[in-house]
N, C-alpha and C positions, 0 to 999 in steps of 0.2 A: 296413553297415547300412543302409539306406531308412529313408527315415522320413517319410509323410506329413503336413504341414502342413494345417489347413480355415482358412478364410478369411473374416475378419467385417468387416462394415461399422459402425463404430461414432458414430454422429455425435455432435457435441457442436456448442457455440454458435459457436464461432468459426469454429472449420476441420470442417464438414460431411461429411467422408469423410475420416474416419480405418484404414484398416485397421489388423487384429491377426490376427496369424496364430498358430495352435497347433494342438497335436495333442495324444492319448492316451498317459499311459504307465498301468501298472499297480504297485501294492504291495499286499508281502504272500502273504501262503499263507494261505487260495485267494488271488487277485490281487482287490484293489481297484484301481478305475480311478481317473481321473480328468484333465481335460484341463488341457495348465499352458503359457505360453508359453517359448519357448526361449531365453536371455537371455544375450545374450555381453556382456552390459553388469553379471554378477554373479554368484555365483558358491555363492550356495546353491540345492539344492530342500528345498522345504517347500510341503505341499498343508494346508487346513484338518483341526483333529481332533473329534472329538465331546467334547473338554474345552471346543469355543470353542460363546460363545453370543451372541458378536457379530452385530448382522443378516449382514453380511458370508459372514461362514460358515453359519449355518443356509440362505443362499440357492444353496449350494453344495455339491458334494459331500466328505463326512466323513471322514477318515481314523478305523476303531476298532481299534486294537490288541489288546482282547481278542478279535479276529478271526481274529486273526493267528497261526501257530503258529508261526513264524520271529522272530516280533517281540523286538529287546531292548529294552532302557528302559536311560535313564543320569537322572543327578540333571543335566545342565546342561541350562542356557535359551539361549536366542537371542531377540535382536533387529535388527531389520533396516526398515529405513528406505529407500526409493526416494523419485524425482522426486515422484510420487504418490501413495503410502501406504506404508501400513509394518504390519507384526507384532511377535508377541513370540510365544514360544510354548518349550515342551519340544528337546529332539534323542534322536532313538531310532535304531534298525539296523534294516533289513529287508532283505529281494531286493524291488529294482527291478526291471522290465522295460521296457527303452525298445525301442524299433524291432526285437522279436526278441531283443535284448541282456540276458542276467539278471546284472543287478551283483547279487553280493551281500552281506553285511554291510553295506550302502549308507548314510550316516548322513544323515537328513534331519531336515526342524522338520516337528514338530507345529502349528498356529497355535494359542491359546490368545485370542489377540484381534487382532482384526482395523479398528482404529477409524477413525470415519470413514462415507465413505459411495462410496467409489475403488473399490475392491475388489468392492462389493455389487451391481456395477452390471457387471461383468469377467463376458465370456464364457469365460473358464477359472476351474477351482479354485485354481492356485497356479504358483508359478514354479521351472524348472529354468535353475539358471545353469550358464552353459559358458564365465565369463571363470575367474582365474587363483585359484589355493589363496589367493595374499598374501591378497586382497580378502574371504575367505571370512569370515562373521560366525561368533565361539564355535571359528573353527580348522576348522572341518568339512571334511571332504576331500570336493571337487566330482566330480558323476557322470563327468566325462571322464577324470578322474584314475584312477580307479577302474578304467575301462577298460581303461586304456594300463598302467594297474600288474597286473591281473589278463590282459594279450593277449588281451584280448576283441575287438581290432580291428585288423584287417589293418597299420594305417600311423596314425601317430601324429599326425590332422589330423582334422577336420569343413569338409564344405559347406555352403555353404546357399544354395536358389534360392527367392524370392518375388516368385511371380508379381503381374501386373500385376493380374486380375480375377479374378474369384472363378471362373473357367471353367476356369483352365490351373491345375494341378495345381504346389502350393509343396511343399518339403522341406530337409530336413535330412539329411543322408547322411554317416556317422559311418564315420570307419577311411580314403573312397575318392574321388575325385575322378569327376565322372562327364564322359566327352571330349564328347559330345555339346555340354554348356554352355561347353565352351575352347576353339571351332574360330577363336576371334581372339585366340589366345594367353593366358599368361597374366602379370602385372607382377606380381613379388617387391617386396615391400614389408617390409622389417626394423622390428620392435618399434621400439618407445624407452622401452616399463616395460613391465614384467610383471606386470601387476595389473589392469585391462582388457586389450583388443585396443589396445594404443595406437601411434600412429604420428606421425609427424611430417610437417605439411605445409608448402611453403614458400610457398604465398597461394594465392589463390584470386578468380580475374579474370571480367572478362564484357565483351565487346563488345572482344577483345584487351588490357582493361588492367587490372591490379590493383584490387579494389575492397576486398579485405578480405584481415585477414593477409598485409599485403606483406611483414612484415620474419619473420615465420616465425609457426608457430602449433602448436599439439598435435591431433590428433584420433582420436575411440573410434569403430571399429564397433562397430553397436549394434543387434544386434534388436529388443532390446527396447523403442528409440524408436522412434515413429509419425514424429517428425516428423525435421528438419534444426534440432537446436540448436544454436543460432548467440550467443555475449555479445552481453550488451546494444548495445556501441556498436557492431559491426559489423551488429548486425541493424537497427538506425538506420539505418546508412547503406543497407545491402539496398533496405529499405523506401523512401528516397527514391527509390536509383537503378532503381526496379522501376515505381516509381509508386502502394505503395499504402498503405495507413490504414497507422497505427501499432499495431493490431491485424491488420493481416496483409490486412484485404479489397481486394477488386480488381476491378476490372467486368470482365467475361468476354469483352468487345469488345476492350478494351487487352493481356490476358492472351495472345492469339495473337501478339503481338507481339514481348514477352519475349525474351530473349538467354537464349543456354547460362550456366548457371553455370559455373565448370570449375576444377576440383579439382586444385592442381600440388600432387604427390606422390612424392617418392623421384626427379625428374627426368622426371615423364611427365604426360600431363595426361587427367584423369576427367570428359569432362562431367557433368552434368546439364542435361537442357532440359526449356523451361518445359511439357512436357506431363508432366512426371514431378512438376514442386512447385507446379505448379498445381490445386489440389484442385478441381472441382468437381463441384453438386451442386441438383438443384431452379434450375436459370441462377440459381445462385449460384456467385461464385468468392474463392478464399482462397489467399492462398501456404502451401503447408507448411514455415513455419518458424516457430520458436519462440523469443525470446531469453531468454538463459540463460547468468549468470555463474559458472561452475565453475574455481576457481581448482585451477591446479595448479603443481608447483617448478620446472617446463619450461613454466609461460604461460600464455594461454589455450586454453580450451579452445572447442570444435565437437564435437557429437554427432551423428556419420553415422550417421543413422538408417532408416528402413524409405524414405524416401521417395530415398534413396541406392544404396541396397542392389537396390532392386526392378531398377535399369540394371544391377545387376554380379553375374555369379557368383562367391561371395566364397568363399574357401579360408582356413581357420584353422588353421595348420601351426604346432601344441605343440613337433615334432620338430626343427625350425627357427625358432621362433621369429621366426612371419612371417607375414603377412598375404597372400593371393590374388586377384587381382582381371582377371577377364577379363567386357568385355563384354559382353551380349545383344545379338540382335537389334532 
């Protein structure tokens, strides 16, 4: 099933051009509509509820269980902390419609608090997680797992295309691979952990020489992260190499001469050119990288966010626990 994603430009002080991709789903009978981020870096579905009085909730659509004839309540609570915000709430069951697919008795979170101001300013109401059940808060079954269990998709995979501008359509395709976007072939990469969509990287290079991750590291392919999140030590190395300030600022003139960042994964090279990782707005340029230490048992973790994903058609294959990457023109 094809699901079109909207595109939003979200300016911030350090990174003036932050793209966000989101789409509309519905919950309940009759349907109540919500805008959600399709996030391969988390596993829960949640939306604001009428029980929430946080400013972030009042600024968005809120689910009212009293208006749905198919809602089932529970006494279970939910807490989720993201890199940029958090929520608490309760769990309930209802019919969720995604891309025309009716998922009955889907467990989801009804937010009761959304502290801080991060979610207040977002153009989306909630989040639909597409990672593995093993990292779902409160043991909630993810939406795509229910799609698979109920045989609602032709194949146990979904694929993502994120456009580079607001004119072209982005999408999530549930249960299928669009051959139009795989004309350059698909490189299949086995997962190193079935939690996030986590893979092993051999190194990251520029100008033909390793510049980071030289003894190997881990990475997750995360549609819910806008930038490339890089371990702090590697981030400092890259900022110096690319001639940027510690906050990522760079002159637009210098940016035109930057090298490709090449990610070496499963014996193949996946380049990200400067036009992808340099963010431009109003004559101001910055690098689409952020420093972030996320320790894992397997070593330092990189987050390959939208800056990376926009260069590739990405297939998330649950049947074979692999990620497929096909370079876009």
